BAKE-598144 format. One record per residue: residue number from 0; x, y, z of N, C-alpha, C in turn. Coordinates in nm, 4 decimals. Layout:
   num        n.u        n.v        n.w       ca.u       ca.v       ca.w        c.u        c.v        c.w
   NUM          X          Y          Z          X          Y          Z          X          Y          Z
...
This chain:
   num        n.u        n.v        n.w       ca.u       ca.v       ca.w        c.u        c.v        c.w
     0    -0.5553     3.3205    -3.1626    -0.6260     3.2361    -3.1197    -0.7744     3.3283    -3.0748
     1    -0.8818     3.2702    -3.1441    -1.0041     3.3486    -3.1431    -1.0789     3.2859    -3.0194
     2    -1.1706     3.3515    -2.9661    -1.2579     3.3037    -2.8514    -1.3817     3.2801    -2.9235
     3    -1.4242     3.1637    -2.8800    -1.6004     3.1563    -2.9349    -1.6497     3.1369    -2.8157
     4    -1.7993     3.1656    -2.8379    -1.8927     3.1538    -2.7362    -1.9386     2.9974    -2.7476
     5    -1.9837     2.9652    -2.6230    -2.0157     2.8315    -2.5809    -2.1431     2.8108    -2.6385
     6    -2.1749     2.7078    -2.7431    -2.2894     2.6745    -2.7869    -2.2986     2.5162    -2.7506
     7    -2.4316     2.4562    -2.7808    -2.4644     2.3103    -2.7850    -2.3641     2.2415    -2.8251
     8    -2.2969     2.2769    -2.9360    -2.2010     2.1951    -3.0088    -2.0902     2.1576    -2.9098
     9    -2.0071     2.2686    -2.8524    -1.8782     2.2422    -2.7801    -1.9083     2.2388    -2.6385
    10    -2.0276     2.2292    -2.5579    -2.0288     2.2195    -2.4301    -1.9911     2.1161    -2.3775
    11    -1.9258     2.0872    -2.2481    -1.9150     1.9664    -2.2027    -2.0531     1.8807    -2.1359
    12    -2.0508     1.7769    -2.2116    -2.1725     1.6383    -2.2094    -2.1069     1.5809    -2.0827
    13    -2.1945     1.5388    -1.9907    -2.1688     1.4673    -1.8836    -2.1507     1.3188    -1.9642
    14    -2.0418     1.2635    -1.9163    -2.0241     1.1306    -1.9746    -2.1160     1.0028    -1.8786
    15    -2.1481     0.9116    -1.9600    -2.2317     0.8181    -1.9040    -2.1398     0.6859    -1.8711
    16    -2.1616     0.6137    -1.7569    -2.0711     0.5250    -1.7400    -2.1327     0.3972    -1.8169
    17    -2.0399     0.3159    -1.8837    -2.0818     0.2041    -1.9397    -2.0595     0.0870    -1.8726
    18    -2.1816     0.0016    -1.8649    -2.1665    -0.1217    -1.7827    -2.1776    -0.2140    -1.8395
    19    -2.0615    -0.3015    -1.8610    -2.0375    -0.4311    -1.9350    -2.1249    -0.5392    -1.8953
    20    -2.1827    -0.5992    -2.0036    -2.2185    -0.7317    -1.9896    -2.1549    -0.8198    -1.9489
    21    -2.2285    -0.9344    -1.8776    -2.1549    -1.0637    -1.8209    -2.0639    -1.1101    -1.9423
    22    -2.1025    -1.0979    -2.0679    -2.0119    -1.1855    -2.1531    -1.8809    -1.0870    -2.1905
    23    -1.9141    -0.9714    -2.1873    -1.7628    -0.8730    -2.2146    -1.7072    -0.8738    -2.0846
    24    -1.7397    -0.8907    -1.9870    -1.6583    -0.8945    -1.8264    -1.6020    -1.0268    -1.8584
    25    -1.6451    -1.1363    -1.8909    -1.5609    -1.2746    -1.8919    -1.4588    -1.2510    -2.0114
    26    -1.4979    -1.2061    -2.1142    -1.3957    -1.1844    -2.2352    -1.2880    -1.1125    -2.1816
    27    -1.2948    -0.9923    -2.1148    -1.1826    -0.9138    -2.0435    -1.1026    -0.9633    -1.9345
    28    -1.1914    -1.0368    -1.8419    -1.0986    -1.1287    -1.7708    -1.0306    -1.2232    -1.8206
    29    -1.0446    -1.2804    -1.9311    -0.9902    -1.3967    -2.0271    -0.8884    -1.3192    -2.0907
    30    -0.8817    -1.2124    -2.1319    -0.7955    -1.1246    -2.2199    -0.6449    -1.0926    -2.1393
    31    -0.7505    -1.0130    -1.9884    -0.6198    -1.0066    -1.8824    -0.5460    -1.1107    -1.8383
    32    -0.5894    -1.2122    -1.8238    -0.5260    -1.3265    -1.7531    -0.4415    -1.4065    -1.8459
    33    -0.4592    -1.4078    -1.9966    -0.3889    -1.4326    -2.0900    -0.2540    -1.3287    -2.1362
    34    -0.2729    -1.2170    -2.0928    -0.2099    -1.1144    -2.1079    -0.1053    -1.1135    -2.0101
    35    -0.1192    -1.1314    -1.9087    -0.0506    -1.1505    -1.7499     0.0517    -1.2603    -1.7791
    36     0.0053    -1.3751    -1.8187     0.0770    -1.5060    -1.8408     0.1841    -1.5131    -1.9582
    37     0.1608    -1.4041    -2.0442     0.2437    -1.3602    -2.1446     0.3451    -1.2907    -2.1044
    38     0.3112    -1.1976    -2.0196     0.4293    -1.1141    -1.9529     0.5167    -1.1531    -1.8572
    39     0.4408    -1.2795    -1.7660     0.5227    -1.3331    -1.6695     0.6245    -1.4212    -1.7113
    40     0.6074    -1.4862    -1.8592     0.7095    -1.5510    -1.9556     0.7861    -1.4940    -2.0225
    41     0.7988    -1.3457    -2.0252     0.8933    -1.2582    -2.0892     1.0219    -1.2542    -1.9934
    42     1.1331    -1.2725    -2.0334     1.2569    -1.2540    -1.9638     1.3029    -1.1163    -1.9173
    43     1.2477    -1.0272    -2.0288     1.2717    -0.8840    -1.9963     1.1935    -0.8610    -1.8483
    44     1.0451    -0.9013    -1.8890     0.9969    -0.8654    -1.7512     1.0064    -0.8979    -1.6293
    45     1.0518    -1.0215    -1.6216     1.0533    -1.0952    -1.5149     1.2122    -1.0403    -1.4435
    46     1.3054    -1.0043    -1.5119     1.4062    -0.9150    -1.4622     1.3646    -0.8006    -1.4328
    47     1.2803    -0.6955    -1.4974     1.2223    -0.5896    -1.4276     1.1704    -0.6263    -1.3161
    48     1.0721    -0.7017    -1.2939     1.0092    -0.7559    -1.1688     1.1319    -0.7877    -1.0551
    49     1.1850    -0.8418    -1.0926     1.3212    -0.8859    -0.9807     1.3685    -0.7691    -0.9293
    50     1.4113    -0.6516    -1.0194     1.4981    -0.5637    -0.9684     1.3868    -0.4675    -0.8821
    51     1.2611    -0.4580    -0.9343     1.1549    -0.3661    -0.8476     1.1468    -0.4245    -0.7034
    52     1.1308    -0.5536    -0.6910     1.1237    -0.6039    -0.5645     1.2258    -0.6208    -0.4750
    53     1.3714    -0.6341    -0.5469     1.4563    -0.6031    -0.4712     1.4949    -0.4538    -0.4389
    54     1.4568    -0.3523    -0.5042     1.4569    -0.2517    -0.4483     1.3660    -0.1825    -0.3387
    55     1.2674    -0.2296    -0.3384     1.1717    -0.1967    -0.2448     1.2080    -0.1991    -0.1201
    56     1.1871    -0.0822    -0.0113     1.2113    -0.0921     0.1121     1.0808    -0.1470     0.1933
    57     1.1147    -0.2271     0.2596     0.9938    -0.3103     0.3108     0.9714    -0.2588     0.4679
    58     1.0315    -0.1493     0.5104     1.0082    -0.0924     0.6705     1.0432    -0.1896     0.7753
    59     0.9573    -0.1997     0.8543     0.9727    -0.2734     0.9753     1.0424    -0.4097     0.9552
    60     0.9460    -0.4906     0.8401     0.9990    -0.6226     0.7920     1.1514    -0.6346     0.7589
    61     1.1871    -0.5365     0.6914     1.3322    -0.5337     0.6513     1.4302    -0.4982     0.7865
    62     1.3991    -0.4350     0.8751     1.4630    -0.4146     0.9815     1.4501    -0.5384     1.0676
    63     1.3581    -0.6235     1.0555     1.3574    -0.7151     1.1457     1.4829    -0.8182     1.0653
    64     1.4949    -0.8163     0.9529     1.5728    -0.8992     0.8718     1.7217    -0.8352     0.9268
    65     1.7412    -0.7199     0.9260     1.8749    -0.6408     0.9668     1.9102    -0.7287     1.0770
    66     1.8322    -0.7231     1.1956     1.8371    -0.7427     1.3415     1.9462    -0.8939     1.3323
    67     2.0237    -0.8747     1.4259     2.1161    -1.0105     1.3940     2.0572    -1.0892     1.5585
    68     2.1532    -1.1538     1.5996     2.1182    -1.2541     1.7043     2.1105    -1.1574     1.8387
    69     2.1681    -1.0321     1.8360     2.1569    -0.9824     1.9671     2.0158    -0.9188     1.9964
    70     1.9703    -0.8948     1.8595     1.8265    -0.7994     1.8518     1.8465    -0.6784     1.8367
    71     1.9859    -0.6105     1.8018     2.0122    -0.4653     1.7994     2.0481    -0.4434     1.6142
    72     1.9951    -0.3541     1.5878     1.9959    -0.3239     1.4399     2.1421    -0.2955     1.4176
    73     2.1826    -0.3346     1.2845     2.3253    -0.3090     1.2440     2.3273    -0.1696     1.2044
    74     2.4246    -0.0834     1.2365     2.4161     0.0581     1.1982     2.4637     0.0829     1.0565
    75     2.5321     0.0098     1.0021     2.5796     0.0359     0.8512     2.4291     0.0197     0.7925
    76     2.3474    -0.0720     0.8113     2.2298    -0.0935     0.7286     2.1116    -0.0183     0.7386
    77     2.1178     0.1033     0.7985     1.9942     0.1987     0.8421     1.9845     0.2492     0.7097
    78     1.8703     0.2810     0.6631     1.8268     0.3429     0.5729     1.7055     0.4569     0.5809
    79     1.6997     0.5562     0.4913     1.6039     0.6655     0.5389     1.4605     0.6222     0.5099
    80     1.3805     0.6577     0.5899     1.2273     0.5860     0.5953     1.1631     0.6118     0.4656
    81     1.0788     0.5401     0.3934     1.0188     0.5534     0.2747     0.8956     0.5784     0.3021
    82     0.7968     0.6239     0.2094     0.6722     0.6616     0.2325     0.6108     0.5220     0.2161
    83     0.5198     0.4697     0.2953     0.4337     0.3119     0.3060     0.3388     0.3022     0.1945
    84     0.3154     0.4363     0.1384     0.1939     0.3879     0.0298     0.2435     0.3944    -0.0972
    85     0.3440     0.4869    -0.1239     0.4091     0.4856    -0.2751     0.5457     0.4063    -0.2867
    86     0.6058     0.3933    -0.1717     0.7521     0.3617    -0.1403     0.8345     0.4085    -0.2550
    87     0.8316     0.5639    -0.2956     0.9126     0.6146    -0.3764     0.9967     0.7309    -0.2896
    88     0.9188     0.8111    -0.2349     0.9716     0.9165    -0.1689     1.0139     0.8757    -0.0268
    89     1.1012     0.9857     0.0119     1.1228     0.9785     0.1569     0.9902     1.0127     0.2313
    90     0.9884     0.9375     0.3367     0.8668     0.9909     0.4551     0.8809     1.1173     0.5117
    91     0.7859     1.1939     0.5092     0.8520     1.3237     0.6020     0.7363     1.3383     0.7374
    92     0.6548     1.2401     0.7497     0.5783     1.2442     0.8626     0.5068     1.1116     0.8633
    93     0.4729     1.0603     1.0223     0.4131     0.9306     1.0431     0.2526     0.9765     1.0514
    94     0.1808     0.9007     0.9934     0.0349     0.9048     1.0133    -0.0579     0.7958     1.0498
    95    -0.1486     0.8101     1.1112    -0.2458     0.7035     1.1384    -0.3522     0.6641     1.0590
    96    -0.3390     0.5459     1.0236    -0.4742     0.4589     0.9470    -0.5272     0.3419     0.9953
    97    -0.6553     0.3229     0.9452    -0.7206     0.2251     1.0036    -0.7314     0.1099     0.9363
    98    -0.6874    -0.0398     0.9919    -0.6690    -0.1494     0.9159    -0.7878    -0.2123     1.0251
    99    -0.8650    -0.2823     0.9153    -0.9455    -0.4194     0.9713    -0.8784    -0.5098     1.0435
   100    -0.9568    -0.5169     1.1359    -0.9090    -0.6548     1.2310    -1.0225    -0.7116     1.2994
   101    -1.0376    -0.8669     1.3087    -1.1338    -0.9526     1.3390    -1.1597    -0.9490     1.4821
   102    -1.0117    -0.9384     1.5527    -1.0239    -0.9674     1.6737    -1.0550    -0.8808     1.7847
   103    -1.0880    -0.7240     1.7245    -1.1126    -0.6058     1.8025    -1.2459    -0.5979     1.8110
   104    -1.3089    -0.5790     1.8854    -1.4624    -0.5162     1.9401    -1.5166    -0.4197     1.8146
   105    -1.4267    -0.3228     1.7896    -1.4860    -0.2119     1.6884    -1.4509    -0.2478     1.5486
   106    -1.3838    -0.3336     1.4965    -1.3680    -0.4099     1.3912    -1.2349    -0.3041     1.3368
   107    -1.1545    -0.2413     1.3754    -1.0677    -0.1742     1.3073    -0.9591    -0.1675     1.3990
   108    -0.8286    -0.1376     1.3855    -0.7185    -0.1161     1.4837    -0.6104     0.0132     1.4102
   109    -0.5956     0.0954     1.4795    -0.5198     0.2352     1.4342    -0.3678     0.1526     1.4211
   110    -0.2998     0.2095     1.3021    -0.1698     0.1734     1.2690    -0.0947     0.2943     1.2239
   111     0.0363     0.3173     1.2456     0.1114     0.4266     1.2228     0.1772     0.4006     1.0901
   112     0.1933     0.4627     1.0255     0.2754     0.4314     0.8796     0.3469     0.5732     0.8294
   113     0.4599     0.5382     0.7392     0.5540     0.6597     0.6805     0.4652     0.6986     0.5980
   114     0.4661     0.8367     0.5745     0.3958     0.9214     0.4769     0.4599     1.0403     0.3843
   115     0.4682     1.0388     0.2715     0.5563     1.1253     0.1813     0.4970     1.2763     0.1892
   116     0.3616     1.2916     0.2293     0.2770     1.4151     0.1924     0.2108     1.4114     0.0791
   117     0.2688     1.3538    -0.0192     0.1928     1.3522    -0.1736     0.0949     1.2627    -0.2052
   118     0.0881     1.1771    -0.1528     0.0102     1.0606    -0.1815    -0.1352     1.0696    -0.1598
């Protein structure tokens, strides 16, 4: 492989962002909506979505479902905490994030979520 000097032909040119017109945006929305309707009607995609939803670990909501009448968690149902952002990897730490809240004076509330360290 030989090296070549950078010339005007092979230098990186900054790309300009295309701004769609209103008609193009409408066509795109219609196309996306029709595509999603076709996918939702597809039995294979529906089965995939059902498996994906059943696989998800919902964190605190799931723990509330596990609690019995006594209010204690079932010991056999405990699972490792998953990342609250990607829900794919095991969490290695807990981080704080800001969540918008209308009831608080500042407009935001701190919430703690599990984090894998990669997201």
